[in-house]
Structures are given as structure tokens and as C-alpha cells.
C-alpha distance (Angstrom), angle and dihedral (degrees) to the residues before:
residue distance angle dihedral
M1 . . .
S2 3.79 . .
F3 3.76 125.0 .
G4 3.79 96.8 -176.2
H5 3.77 123.6 -157.0
P6 3.79 123.3 -53.4
A7 3.79 115.4 -107.2
G8 3.79 118.5 -98.8
L9 3.77 132.2 12.6
P10 3.79 120.9 -45.9
G11 3.78 112.7 -104.6
V12 3.81 94.0 14.1
D13 3.78 121.1 113.8
A14 3.78 110.6 -123.7
M15 3.78 90.7 -147.8
T16 3.78 118.7 89.9
P17 3.79 104.7 -96.9
N18 3.77 120.5 -119.3
A19 3.78 105.8 -102.9
L20 3.76 137.9 -173.5
V21 3.81 114.7 -165.7
L22 3.79 121.5 -155.4
T23 3.80 117.3 -163.7
G24 3.77 137.8 168.7
R25 3.76 122.1 9.5
V26 3.80 114.7 -22.0
T27 3.81 113.8 -149.3
R28 3.79 131.6 -174.5
A29 3.80 88.3 -104.1
D30 3.84 88.7 61.3
V31 3.81 95.0 55.5
P32 3.85 99.4 83.0
G33 3.81 90.7 49.0
L34 3.79 92.2 49.1
C35 3.80 90.7 49.7
A36 3.80 90.2 49.7
E37 3.82 89.8 49.3
L38 3.81 90.5 52.6
E39 3.81 91.6 46.7
A40 3.82 89.8 52.2
L41 3.81 91.1 47.7
L42 3.80 90.6 52.0
A43 3.81 92.7 44.8
H44 3.81 90.0 56.8
A45 3.81 93.0 48.0
P46 3.81 108.8 46.5
G47 3.77 114.4 -170.5
T48 3.79 93.4 31.1
A49 3.79 112.1 157.0
V50 3.82 100.1 -176.9
V51 3.79 135.9 29.5
D52 3.79 119.4 -167.5
C53 3.79 114.8 -141.9
D54 3.80 110.4 -162.6
V55 3.79 109.7 -155.8
G56 3.80 96.8 168.4
G57 3.81 92.6 110.0
V58 3.79 98.3 53.6
V59 3.78 119.6 119.9
R60 3.80 121.4 -139.9
P61 3.81 102.4 -7.3
D62 3.79 109.8 -135.5
L63 3.81 141.4 156.6
A64 3.81 91.6 -74.4
L65 3.80 88.2 62.1
V66 3.81 90.5 45.9
E67 3.81 88.7 52.6
A68 3.80 90.2 49.8
I69 3.80 91.5 51.6
A70 3.81 91.5 47.7
R71 3.80 91.6 51.1
L72 3.82 92.0 45.3
G73 3.81 88.6 51.8
L74 3.79 89.3 52.0
V75 3.82 92.0 49.7
A76 3.80 89.8 50.0
R77 3.81 94.1 49.6
R78 3.81 91.8 46.9
A79 3.81 88.6 54.3
G80 3.77 91.5 71.0
G81 3.78 103.4 -64.9
V82 3.80 97.3 -54.0
E83 3.80 112.1 174.6
L84 3.80 117.0 -126.4
R85 3.80 107.1 -146.7
L86 3.81 117.6 -166.8
R87 3.77 118.9 -149.7
N88 3.81 134.0 -175.8
V89 3.80 90.0 22.6
P90 3.82 112.7 -177.7
L91 3.81 114.3 -129.5
E92 3.82 91.2 -114.7
L93 3.80 92.1 55.6
G94 3.80 92.2 46.7
A95 3.81 89.2 52.8
L96 3.82 92.1 48.8
L97 3.81 92.0 49.4
G98 3.79 89.3 51.6
L99 3.80 92.6 46.1
V100 3.81 93.8 54.8
G101 3.81 93.4 40.3
L102 3.80 98.9 -112.2
T103 3.79 97.9 126.6
D104 3.83 87.6 92.5
V105 3.80 92.4 49.6
V106 3.79 93.0 50.0
A107 3.79 96.6 31.9
N108 3.80 100.1 169.3
I109 3.81 106.6 68.0
R110 3.81 120.5 163.6
P111 3.80 113.7 -166.2
S112 3.78 124.5 -137.0
P113 3.78 113.9 -88.3
E114 3.77 110.2 -104.6
């Protein structure tokens, strides 16, 4: 009798992950809209445990982007402990997050592939 291998990769959810994509230059004026977008995403996916935030398309990471990420992390936690997972993080943004002490707030940071 052969059971074969289960489909997919071990430890990877087969469902399309919830994702928020940030591109271009993020300003302080963009932050409320981004938070509203995340709230809407979470409202349409009750029971979500993780939201991926792809920041690979941002231009010139700065403190406005760091503020946006901090506020998005707060929105996620307030939605029942949802984890905000950053992916494709530019080196500059990773350094800024470390400088302001937010690497503990957004603990799961995946750098950009080289």
C-alpha cells in the first residue's frame, strides 16, 4: 500500500495568503488609506492569522513608511492578534526598522532577494 506524498509544500498554506502591497513613495497622507485597506482586507477574511505586506515596490524608504508599517502592525494586532509579515524588505527599510526599534513589533521580516 502506498500513501504517496501530500500535495504542496509542508508548512505552507495552500490558500492564497492575504496580502497588502505597498508601492511607490509612501507619505504620511497615505497612512489612513493603507490602514483602511488593511481593515477591509481583514473584514473580508475573518479568522485570518497572518497578512503579508509586500514592500518590495516602495521608493526611497523613509520614516513615513516606517510610521505606516507601525500603524499597519497596530491595525493587525487590534484585529484579533493578526501577524503582519513583511516581505521583500529593502535593506534601507530593514535598517530603519531596526533603528527605531520596530523589528520586535513586526517580527517576521523577509528581505528582498539579492
